[in-house]
Structures are given as C-alpha cells and as structure tokens.
VMD Tcl script that builds the backbone (N, CA, C; Angstrom):
set m [mol new atoms 423]
animate dup $m
set s [atomselect $m all]
$s set {name element resname resid chain x y z} {
  {N N MET 1 A -5.464 -13.895 -43.290}
  {CA C MET 1 A -6.458 -14.985 -42.413}
  {C C MET 1 A -7.128 -13.728 -41.590}
  {N N TYR 2 A -8.088 -13.741 -40.970}
  {CA C TYR 2 A -9.155 -12.742 -40.214}
  {C C TYR 2 A -9.518 -13.431 -39.099}
  {N N PHE 3 A -9.236 -12.703 -37.631}
  {CA C PHE 3 A -9.139 -13.103 -36.557}
  {C C PHE 3 A -10.375 -11.977 -35.997}
  {N N PRO 4 A -11.279 -12.553 -35.565}
  {CA C PRO 4 A -11.858 -11.246 -34.745}
  {C C PRO 4 A -11.860 -11.306 -33.448}
  {N N SER 5 A -12.079 -9.986 -32.834}
  {CA C SER 5 A -11.838 -9.767 -31.083}
  {C C SER 5 A -12.727 -10.858 -30.389}
  {N N LYS 6 A -11.874 -11.121 -29.391}
  {CA C LYS 6 A -12.821 -11.999 -28.451}
  {C C LYS 6 A -13.582 -10.845 -27.630}
  {N N LYS 7 A -14.793 -10.848 -27.136}
  {CA C LYS 7 A -15.587 -9.867 -26.513}
  {C C LYS 7 A -16.078 -10.284 -25.322}
  {N N ASP 8 A -15.670 -9.711 -24.253}
  {CA C ASP 8 A -16.040 -9.869 -22.536}
  {C C ASP 8 A -17.416 -9.439 -22.400}
  {N N LYS 9 A -18.435 -10.210 -21.754}
  {CA C LYS 9 A -20.000 -10.120 -21.432}
  {C C LYS 9 A -20.023 -8.684 -20.836}
  {N N TRP 10 A -19.112 -8.305 -20.238}
  {CA C TRP 10 A -19.343 -6.897 -19.194}
  {C C TRP 10 A -19.299 -5.730 -20.436}
  {N N LEU 11 A -17.960 -5.943 -21.266}
  {CA C LEU 11 A -17.875 -4.779 -22.134}
  {C C LEU 11 A -19.180 -4.844 -23.306}
  {N N THR 12 A -19.331 -6.328 -23.543}
  {CA C THR 12 A -20.658 -6.090 -24.496}
  {C C THR 12 A -21.926 -5.268 -23.433}
  {N N ILE 13 A -22.303 -5.614 -22.410}
  {CA C ILE 13 A -23.217 -4.689 -21.641}
  {C C ILE 13 A -22.872 -3.407 -21.516}
  {N N LEU 14 A -21.748 -3.125 -21.267}
  {CA C LEU 14 A -21.624 -1.142 -21.207}
  {C C LEU 14 A -21.832 -0.714 -22.303}
  {N N ILE 15 A -21.323 -1.494 -23.621}
  {CA C ILE 15 A -21.219 -0.563 -24.836}
  {C C ILE 15 A -22.481 -0.561 -25.193}
  {N N TRP 16 A -23.376 -1.731 -25.455}
  {CA C TRP 16 A -24.704 -1.349 -26.096}
  {C C TRP 16 A -25.565 -0.619 -24.809}
  {N N THR 17 A -25.012 -0.835 -23.625}
  {CA C THR 17 A -26.221 0.116 -22.627}
  {C C THR 17 A -25.591 1.550 -23.068}
  {N N VAL 18 A -24.463 2.032 -23.015}
  {CA C VAL 18 A -24.339 3.528 -23.244}
  {C C VAL 18 A -24.211 3.882 -24.613}
  {N N ALA 19 A -24.342 2.777 -25.836}
  {CA C ALA 19 A -24.875 3.522 -26.979}
  {C C ALA 19 A -26.699 3.491 -26.966}
  {N N LEU 20 A -27.590 2.474 -26.377}
  {CA C LEU 20 A -28.595 3.027 -26.797}
  {C C LEU 20 A -29.249 4.055 -25.603}
  {N N LEU 21 A -28.735 3.707 -24.544}
  {CA C LEU 21 A -29.400 4.949 -23.656}
  {C C LEU 21 A -29.016 6.391 -23.940}
  {N N GLY 22 A -28.082 6.486 -24.510}
  {CA C GLY 22 A -27.347 7.625 -25.056}
  {C C GLY 22 A -28.418 8.167 -26.538}
  {N N MET 23 A -28.723 7.193 -27.316}
  {CA C MET 23 A -29.746 7.286 -28.179}
  {C C MET 23 A -30.710 7.801 -27.686}
  {N N MET 24 A -31.595 7.368 -26.818}
  {CA C MET 24 A -33.355 6.983 -26.667}
  {C C MET 24 A -33.212 8.153 -25.706}
  {N N THR 25 A -32.275 8.557 -24.500}
  {CA C THR 25 A -32.787 9.504 -23.677}
  {C C THR 25 A -33.107 10.851 -24.274}
  {N N PRO 26 A -32.362 11.165 -24.982}
  {CA C PRO 26 A -32.621 12.859 -25.582}
  {C C PRO 26 A -33.696 12.257 -26.726}
  {N N LEU 27 A -34.074 11.143 -27.136}
  {CA C LEU 27 A -35.407 11.352 -28.178}
  {C C LEU 27 A -36.444 10.998 -27.562}
  {N N LEU 28 A -36.528 10.404 -26.550}
  {CA C LEU 28 A -37.793 10.348 -25.268}
  {C C LEU 28 A -37.960 11.782 -24.601}
  {N N LYS 29 A -36.931 13.024 -24.780}
  {CA C LYS 29 A -37.098 13.886 -24.453}
  {C C LYS 29 A -37.555 15.211 -25.086}
  {N N GLY 30 A -37.536 14.026 -26.750}
  {CA C GLY 30 A -38.197 15.183 -27.354}
  {C C GLY 30 A -37.050 16.334 -27.896}
  {N N GLN 31 A -35.922 16.053 -27.708}
  {CA C GLN 31 A -34.731 16.692 -27.982}
  {C C GLN 31 A -33.977 16.188 -29.293}
  {N N LEU 32 A -34.427 16.474 -30.417}
  {CA C LEU 32 A -34.306 15.994 -31.459}
  {C C LEU 32 A -32.596 16.304 -31.915}
  {N N ALA 33 A -32.288 17.365 -31.926}
  {CA C ALA 33 A -30.833 17.643 -32.066}
  {C C ALA 33 A -29.903 17.392 -31.375}
  {N N ALA 34 A -30.151 17.264 -30.168}
  {CA C ALA 34 A -29.053 16.458 -29.190}
  {C C ALA 34 A -29.282 14.690 -29.551}
  {N N ALA 35 A -30.586 14.041 -29.936}
  {CA C ALA 35 A -31.088 12.854 -29.879}
  {C C ALA 35 A -29.681 12.391 -31.504}
  {N N GLY 36 A -29.995 13.526 -32.433}
  {CA C GLY 36 A -28.718 13.422 -33.547}
  {C C GLY 36 A -27.738 13.216 -33.406}
  {N N ILE 37 A -27.363 14.090 -32.193}
  {CA C ILE 37 A -25.527 14.008 -32.155}
  {C C ILE 37 A -25.068 12.927 -31.431}
  {N N MET 38 A -25.936 12.406 -30.757}
  {CA C MET 38 A -26.307 10.865 -29.585}
  {C C MET 38 A -26.183 9.731 -30.229}
  {N N LEU 39 A -26.855 9.553 -31.876}
  {CA C LEU 39 A -26.963 8.884 -32.669}
  {C C LEU 39 A -25.924 8.703 -33.453}
  {N N LEU 40 A -25.194 10.035 -33.641}
  {CA C LEU 40 A -23.786 9.813 -34.323}
  {C C LEU 40 A -23.112 8.930 -33.278}
  {N N LEU 41 A -23.031 9.684 -32.190}
  {CA C LEU 41 A -21.845 9.015 -31.122}
  {C C LEU 41 A -22.412 7.577 -30.861}
  {N N GLY 42 A -23.797 7.252 -30.744}
  {CA C GLY 42 A -23.354 5.747 -30.637}
  {C C GLY 42 A -23.039 4.756 -31.811}
  {N N LEU 43 A -23.386 5.332 -33.153}
  {CA C LEU 43 A -22.842 4.579 -34.135}
  {C C LEU 43 A -21.465 4.527 -34.229}
  {N N ILE 44 A -20.632 5.081 -33.890}
  {CA C ILE 44 A -19.286 5.169 -33.561}
  {C C ILE 44 A -18.885 4.156 -32.720}
  {N N LEU 45 A -19.634 4.219 -31.612}
  {CA C LEU 45 A -19.071 3.220 -30.526}
  {C C LEU 45 A -19.508 1.690 -30.935}
  {N N LEU 46 A -20.595 1.807 -31.733}
  {CA C LEU 46 A -21.056 0.630 -32.353}
  {C C LEU 46 A -19.854 0.026 -33.400}
  {N N TRP 47 A -19.328 1.102 -34.300}
  {CA C TRP 47 A -18.378 0.758 -34.959}
  {C C TRP 47 A -17.602 -0.205 -34.739}
  {N N PHE 48 A -17.097 0.370 -33.226}
  {CA C PHE 48 A -15.677 -0.496 -32.738}
  {C C PHE 48 A -15.892 -1.818 -32.346}
  {N N TRP 49 A -17.291 -1.916 -31.815}
  {CA C TRP 49 A -17.803 -3.434 -31.379}
  {C C TRP 49 A -17.949 -4.038 -32.373}
  {N N PHE 50 A -18.420 -3.819 -33.737}
  {CA C PHE 50 A -18.750 -4.930 -35.247}
  {C C PHE 50 A -17.467 -5.018 -35.599}
  {N N LYS 51 A -16.407 -4.065 -35.647}
  {CA C LYS 51 A -15.033 -3.576 -36.847}
  {C C LYS 51 A -13.955 -3.626 -36.033}
  {N N THR 52 A -13.992 -4.786 -34.845}
  {CA C THR 52 A -12.652 -4.999 -34.101}
  {C C THR 52 A -11.926 -6.575 -34.506}
  {N N GLY 53 A -10.957 -6.220 -34.814}
  {CA C GLY 53 A -10.387 -7.700 -35.418}
  {C C GLY 53 A -9.079 -7.752 -36.078}
  {N N TYR 54 A -8.382 -8.267 -36.137}
  {CA C TYR 54 A -6.950 -8.754 -36.656}
  {C C TYR 54 A -7.081 -9.469 -38.168}
  {N N LYS 55 A -5.894 -8.776 -39.035}
  {CA C LYS 55 A -6.005 -9.393 -40.541}
  {C C LYS 55 A -4.608 -10.012 -40.855}
  {N N ILE 56 A -4.261 -11.335 -40.411}
  {CA C ILE 56 A -2.493 -11.645 -41.234}
  {C C ILE 56 A -2.629 -11.695 -42.770}
  {N N GLU 57 A -2.221 -11.041 -43.414}
  {CA C GLU 57 A -1.820 -11.010 -44.622}
  {C C GLU 57 A -0.790 -10.499 -45.003}
  {N N ASN 58 A 0.217 -11.892 -45.758}
  {CA C ASN 58 A 1.374 -11.580 -46.143}
  {C C ASN 58 A 2.536 -11.373 -45.068}
  {N N ASP 59 A 3.250 -10.429 -44.569}
  {CA C ASP 59 A 4.217 -10.258 -43.750}
  {C C ASP 59 A 3.753 -9.470 -43.071}
  {N N LYS 60 A 2.279 -9.130 -42.716}
  {CA C LYS 60 A 1.915 -8.044 -41.591}
  {C C LYS 60 A 0.672 -8.191 -40.997}
  {N N ILE 61 A 0.520 -8.100 -39.727}
  {CA C ILE 61 A -1.091 -7.962 -39.111}
  {C C ILE 61 A -1.442 -6.543 -39.029}
  {N N ARG 62 A -3.052 -6.741 -39.817}
  {CA C ARG 62 A -3.474 -5.331 -39.870}
  {C C ARG 62 A -4.659 -5.290 -38.418}
  {N N ILE 63 A -4.412 -4.175 -37.894}
  {CA C ILE 63 A -5.397 -4.211 -36.509}
  {C C ILE 63 A -6.502 -3.468 -37.105}
  {N N TYR 64 A -7.886 -3.551 -37.176}
  {CA C TYR 64 A -8.981 -2.950 -37.049}
  {C C TYR 64 A -9.645 -2.364 -35.554}
  {N N TYR 65 A -9.793 -1.390 -35.523}
  {CA C TYR 65 A -10.649 -1.082 -34.154}
  {C C TYR 65 A -11.398 0.108 -34.681}
  {N N GLY 66 A -12.995 -0.498 -34.868}
  {CA C GLY 66 A -13.748 0.300 -35.576}
  {C C GLY 66 A -13.107 1.593 -36.654}
  {N N PRO 67 A -12.683 2.722 -36.514}
  {CA C PRO 67 A -12.051 3.362 -37.716}
  {C C PRO 67 A -10.787 3.840 -37.188}
  {N N ILE 68 A -10.344 3.108 -36.612}
  {CA C ILE 68 A -8.575 3.176 -36.195}
  {C C ILE 68 A -8.009 2.080 -36.934}
  {N N ARG 69 A -7.067 2.078 -37.790}
  {CA C ARG 69 A -6.516 1.040 -38.382}
  {C C ARG 69 A -4.780 1.008 -37.958}
  {N N GLN 70 A -4.082 0.033 -38.000}
  {CA C GLN 70 A -2.840 -0.047 -37.370}
  {C C GLN 70 A -2.030 -1.158 -38.091}
  {N N THR 71 A -0.737 -1.324 -38.525}
  {CA C THR 71 A -0.525 -2.367 -38.846}
  {C C THR 71 A 0.919 -2.626 -38.145}
  {N N VAL 72 A 1.235 -3.747 -38.209}
  {CA C VAL 72 A 2.414 -4.340 -37.255}
  {C C VAL 72 A 3.023 -5.504 -38.307}
  {N N LYS 73 A 4.577 -5.028 -38.584}
  {CA C LYS 73 A 5.224 -6.093 -39.528}
  {C C LYS 73 A 5.414 -7.484 -38.496}
  {N N ILE 74 A 5.047 -8.610 -39.103}
  {CA C ILE 74 A 5.475 -9.606 -38.476}
  {C C ILE 74 A 7.267 -10.008 -38.240}
  {N N ASN 75 A 7.909 -9.754 -39.154}
  {CA C ASN 75 A 9.523 -9.973 -39.082}
  {C C ASN 75 A 10.116 -9.136 -37.956}
  {N N GLU 76 A 9.502 -7.977 -37.633}
  {CA C GLU 76 A 9.571 -7.447 -36.450}
  {C C GLU 76 A 9.038 -7.554 -35.073}
  {N N ILE 77 A 8.580 -8.429 -34.659}
  {CA C ILE 77 A 7.540 -9.005 -33.668}
  {C C ILE 77 A 9.017 -9.608 -32.950}
  {N N LYS 78 A 9.042 -9.309 -31.804}
  {CA C LYS 78 A 10.007 -9.842 -30.914}
  {C C LYS 78 A 9.852 -10.888 -29.339}
  {N N VAL 79 A 8.448 -10.401 -28.960}
  {CA C VAL 79 A 7.724 -11.032 -28.049}
  {C C VAL 79 A 6.483 -10.915 -27.771}
  {N N ILE 80 A 5.660 -11.890 -27.643}
  {CA C ILE 80 A 4.470 -12.041 -27.265}
  {C C ILE 80 A 4.041 -12.510 -25.960}
  {N N VAL 81 A 3.029 -11.337 -25.232}
  {CA C VAL 81 A 3.256 -11.997 -23.965}
  {C C VAL 81 A 1.668 -11.974 -23.387}
  {N N LYS 82 A 1.016 -13.014 -22.486}
  {CA C LYS 82 A 0.107 -12.652 -22.232}
  {C C LYS 82 A -0.242 -11.657 -21.065}
  {N N SER 83 A -1.463 -10.953 -21.681}
  {CA C SER 83 A -1.487 -9.749 -20.783}
  {C C SER 83 A -3.261 -9.633 -20.352}
  {N N LYS 84 A -3.549 -8.884 -18.755}
  {CA C LYS 84 A -4.719 -8.836 -18.558}
  {C C LYS 84 A -5.010 -7.133 -18.302}
  {N N SER 85 A -4.227 -6.015 -18.933}
  {CA C SER 85 A -3.860 -4.875 -18.808}
  {C C SER 85 A -5.007 -3.930 -19.414}
  {N N PRO 86 A -5.559 -3.270 -18.464}
  {CA C PRO 86 A -6.710 -3.061 -18.459}
  {C C PRO 86 A -6.651 -1.147 -19.645}
  {N N LEU 87 A -5.218 -0.988 -20.046}
  {CA C LEU 87 A -5.180 0.005 -20.796}
  {C C LEU 87 A -5.747 0.080 -22.013}
  {N N THR 88 A -5.912 1.322 -22.779}
  {CA C THR 88 A -6.660 1.165 -23.756}
  {C C THR 88 A -5.881 0.710 -25.233}
  {N N SER 89 A -6.536 -0.233 -25.751}
  {CA C SER 89 A -5.737 -1.387 -26.836}
  {C C SER 89 A -6.920 -1.423 -27.798}
  {N N PRO 90 A -6.692 -1.925 -28.716}
  {CA C PRO 90 A -7.678 -2.460 -29.835}
  {C C PRO 90 A -8.198 -4.087 -29.593}
  {N N ALA 91 A -8.728 -3.860 -28.349}
  {CA C ALA 91 A -9.011 -5.162 -27.791}
  {C C ALA 91 A -10.391 -5.032 -27.064}
  {N N LEU 92 A -11.309 -5.844 -27.158}
  {CA C LEU 92 A -12.698 -5.745 -26.594}
  {C C LEU 92 A -12.648 -7.200 -25.579}
  {N N SER 93 A -11.562 -7.159 -24.987}
  {CA C SER 93 A -11.841 -8.276 -23.952}
  {C C SER 93 A -10.635 -7.808 -22.872}
  {N N MET 94 A -10.696 -8.594 -21.676}
  {CA C MET 94 A -9.258 -8.423 -20.803}
  {C C MET 94 A -8.044 -9.791 -21.055}
  {N N ASP 95 A -9.085 -10.696 -21.852}
  {CA C ASP 95 A -7.741 -11.494 -21.909}
  {C C ASP 95 A -7.168 -11.353 -23.348}
  {N N ARG 96 A -6.052 -10.704 -23.082}
  {CA C ARG 96 A -4.985 -10.166 -24.484}
  {C C ARG 96 A -3.959 -10.658 -24.400}
  {N N ILE 97 A -3.103 -10.547 -25.192}
  {CA C ILE 97 A -1.709 -10.568 -25.591}
  {C C ILE 97 A -1.131 -9.583 -26.258}
  {N N GLN 98 A 0.175 -9.233 -25.624}
  {CA C GLN 98 A 0.769 -8.237 -25.982}
  {C C GLN 98 A 1.673 -8.318 -26.899}
  {N N ILE 99 A 1.772 -7.839 -28.240}
  {CA C ILE 99 A 2.948 -7.831 -29.124}
  {C C ILE 99 A 4.003 -6.548 -28.490}
  {N N ARG 100 A 5.038 -7.122 -28.682}
  {CA C ARG 100 A 6.159 -6.514 -28.668}
  {C C ARG 100 A 7.142 -6.090 -29.891}
  {N N CYS 101 A 6.925 -5.514 -30.297}
  {CA C CYS 101 A 8.179 -5.067 -31.666}
  {C C CYS 101 A 9.170 -4.000 -31.841}
  {N N GLY 102 A 10.287 -3.709 -32.470}
  {CA C GLY 102 A 10.987 -2.735 -32.417}
  {C C GLY 102 A 11.209 -2.473 -31.363}
  {N N LYS 103 A 11.994 -1.221 -30.925}
  {CA C LYS 103 A 12.672 -0.983 -29.720}
  {C C LYS 103 A 11.197 -0.571 -28.819}
  {N N TYR 104 A 10.252 -0.020 -28.645}
  {CA C TYR 104 A 9.457 0.731 -27.770}
  {C C TYR 104 A 7.989 0.344 -28.442}
  {N N ASP 105 A 7.542 -0.144 -29.364}
  {CA C ASP 105 A 6.214 -0.465 -29.767}
  {C C ASP 105 A 5.528 -1.739 -29.194}
  {N N VAL 106 A 4.267 -1.585 -28.455}
  {CA C VAL 106 A 3.384 -2.461 -27.896}
  {C C VAL 106 A 2.429 -2.433 -28.310}
  {N N THR 107 A 1.542 -3.521 -28.192}
  {CA C THR 107 A 0.023 -3.463 -29.005}
  {C C THR 107 A -0.213 -4.591 -28.174}
  {N N SER 108 A -1.405 -4.284 -27.478}
  {CA C SER 108 A -2.678 -5.291 -27.036}
  {C C SER 108 A -3.675 -5.801 -27.609}
  {N N ILE 109 A -3.720 -6.779 -28.009}
  {CA C ILE 109 A -4.797 -7.765 -28.793}
  {C C ILE 109 A -5.794 -8.332 -28.120}
  {N N SER 110 A -6.811 -8.748 -28.473}
  {CA C SER 110 A -7.321 -10.000 -28.156}
  {C C SER 110 A -8.131 -11.306 -29.122}
  {N N PRO 111 A -7.681 -11.865 -29.907}
  {CA C PRO 111 A -8.131 -12.489 -30.817}
  {C C PRO 111 A -9.136 -13.634 -30.162}
  {N N GLU 112 A -10.180 -13.496 -30.732}
  {CA C GLU 112 A -10.966 -14.936 -30.365}
  {C C GLU 112 A -10.369 -16.016 -30.295}
  {N N ASP 113 A -9.705 -16.655 -31.218}
  {CA C ASP 113 A -9.060 -18.159 -31.458}
  {C C ASP 113 A -7.368 -18.035 -31.575}
  {N N GLN 114 A -7.231 -17.484 -30.039}
  {CA C GLN 114 A -5.897 -16.675 -29.862}
  {C C GLN 114 A -4.840 -18.008 -30.331}
  {N N GLN 115 A -4.949 -19.059 -30.160}
  {CA C GLN 115 A -4.077 -19.970 -30.156}
  {C C GLN 115 A -3.677 -20.552 -31.483}
  {N N ARG 116 A -4.715 -20.346 -32.344}
  {CA C ARG 116 A -4.487 -20.467 -34.224}
  {C C ARG 116 A -3.963 -18.967 -34.367}
  {N N PHE 117 A -4.008 -17.915 -33.833}
  {CA C PHE 117 A -3.702 -16.536 -34.152}
  {C C PHE 117 A -2.246 -16.675 -34.021}
  {N N LEU 118 A -1.449 -17.221 -33.023}
  {CA C LEU 118 A -0.042 -17.414 -32.421}
  {C C LEU 118 A 0.616 -18.570 -33.319}
  {N N ASP 119 A -0.261 -19.563 -33.643}
  {CA C ASP 119 A 0.437 -20.466 -34.542}
  {C C ASP 119 A 0.448 -19.896 -35.921}
  {N N THR 120 A -0.437 -19.206 -36.768}
  {CA C THR 120 A 0.146 -18.529 -37.708}
  {C C THR 120 A 1.187 -17.680 -37.678}
  {N N LEU 121 A 1.197 -16.765 -36.710}
  {CA C LEU 121 A 2.428 -15.889 -36.533}
  {C C LEU 121 A 3.920 -16.637 -35.999}
  {N N THR 122 A 3.436 -17.795 -35.517}
  {CA C THR 122 A 5.080 -18.093 -35.282}
  {C C THR 122 A 5.267 -19.112 -36.545}
  {N N GLY 123 A 4.190 -19.523 -37.197}
  {CA C GLY 123 A 4.729 -20.267 -38.496}
  {C C GLY 123 A 5.070 -19.330 -39.718}
  {N N LEU 124 A 5.026 -18.052 -39.604}
  {CA C LEU 124 A 5.267 -17.049 -40.450}
  {C C LEU 124 A 6.772 -16.359 -39.819}
  {N N ASN 125 A 7.159 -16.104 -38.651}
  {CA C ASN 125 A 8.249 -15.882 -38.245}
  {C C ASN 125 A 8.755 -16.812 -36.550}
  {N N PRO 126 A 9.482 -17.893 -36.894}
  {CA C PRO 126 A 9.668 -18.480 -35.986}
  {C C PRO 126 A 10.807 -18.027 -34.637}
  {N N GLU 127 A 10.857 -16.869 -34.925}
  {CA C GLU 127 A 12.080 -16.241 -34.067}
  {C C GLU 127 A 11.321 -15.467 -33.116}
  {N N ILE 128 A 9.831 -15.594 -32.957}
  {CA C ILE 128 A 9.139 -14.961 -31.985}
  {C C ILE 128 A 9.192 -15.753 -30.835}
  {N N SER 129 A 9.354 -14.873 -29.535}
  {CA C SER 129 A 9.630 -15.260 -28.194}
  {C C SER 129 A 8.050 -15.356 -27.666}
  {N N LEU 130 A 7.377 -16.485 -27.252}
  {CA C LEU 130 A 6.311 -16.333 -26.733}
  {C C LEU 130 A 6.150 -16.686 -25.115}
  {N N ASP 131 A 5.538 -15.929 -24.571}
  {CA C ASP 131 A 5.319 -16.507 -23.041}
  {C C ASP 131 A 4.847 -17.654 -23.008}
  {N N SER 132 A 5.592 -18.260 -21.628}
  {CA C SER 132 A 5.433 -19.844 -21.369}
  {C C SER 132 A 3.813 -19.895 -21.060}
  {N N ARG 133 A 3.073 -18.893 -20.496}
  {CA C ARG 133 A 1.614 -18.989 -20.541}
  {C C ARG 133 A 0.950 -19.181 -21.829}
  {N N LEU 134 A 1.521 -18.312 -22.662}
  {CA C LEU 134 A 0.743 -18.995 -23.857}
  {C C LEU 134 A 0.877 -20.003 -24.759}
  {N N MET 135 A 1.947 -21.076 -24.468}
  {CA C MET 135 A 2.438 -22.249 -25.663}
  {C C MET 135 A 1.291 -23.190 -24.832}
  {N N THR 136 A 0.978 -24.166 -25.922}
  {CA C THR 136 A 0.023 -25.166 -25.749}
  {C C THR 136 A 0.538 -26.277 -24.727}
  {N N LYS 137 A 0.099 -27.000 -24.401}
  {CA C LYS 137 A 0.203 -28.251 -23.492}
  {C C LYS 137 A 1.323 -29.099 -24.256}
  {N N LYS 138 A 0.674 -29.344 -25.241}
  {CA C LYS 138 A 1.843 -30.439 -26.117}
  {C C LYS 138 A 3.274 -29.496 -26.515}
  {N N ALA 139 A 2.729 -28.154 -26.647}
  {CA C ALA 139 A 4.233 -27.387 -26.782}
  {C C ALA 139 A 5.253 -27.310 -25.763}
  {N N ARG 140 A 4.746 -27.134 -24.641}
  {CA C ARG 140 A 5.798 -26.830 -23.373}
  {C C ARG 140 A 6.278 -28.522 -23.135}
  {N N LYS 141 A 6.115 -29.780 -23.334}
  {CA C LYS 141 A 6.517 -31.108 -23.344}
  {C C LYS 141 A 7.650 -31.406 -23.828}
}
mol reanalyze $m
mol bondsrecalc $m
mol representation Tube
mol addrep $m
C-alpha cells in the first residue's frame, strides 16, 4: 500500500520557486551552459517533490525520497511519536511522525493519510508503541 508524503504550502512555494528561478535566470541571461546545469539541479529538486512517499509491503516500509531509498523492517519498530523536528528527513511537511527502531535508528516521515498509515502498521505489528498524540479519539477511550 502506497502513502504519498504530505506537502506543506510553504515548502511547495520554496521548492518550485528555487527550481524555476534557478533554471530561468541563467537562460534569460543567455548563459546556456549554466542554464543546462541549473536545469539538471532543478529536475533533481523536483524529483524529491514528486517522488516522496512510503510503501508498506509485506513486513517492510520502503521510503522513497526522490533518488534516495530506505527500508525499515516493521517488526523492528519500537515506538512511533509525533514530531515537528525541522531536521532533514524524507518528509515534505513539518507534520511528521518519527519511527524509532533498533537501538539508535530514527526516521521522520510525513504520510498524507497519517491515521491510515498508523493503522496499517499497528495491524502488522501490534507491539508498536504509539505516542498518545497519534491515537484516534475512539482508541483513547
């Protein structure tokens, strides 16, 4: 099951502005070599925009962040907590969840449908401990 990343509006504006202005500025100045390089860099930036998401298949979460790939084994997940950490992570939103597995492994992600993502994970591994801020109202009662 695939879960696209949630995308904040401010990050949308930032990524698209940097990508488009970076490509257009050298082109308008007639600097074709610089425009070609900036086109390549802009396309890589947009690759992150269009290809960030999380796929749950079998016993793993496959994290796609543009050209970067990461795999998390669901049976190794210990805790999932709500996070607003601005640190670099495969997330296009500040509304993140932090997955902690193993002894020191931490990954922050931002699935668009966070509740369905968590329900799917806890269905596959009921031993996962969830931050109380992530539980639905009916699960808290």
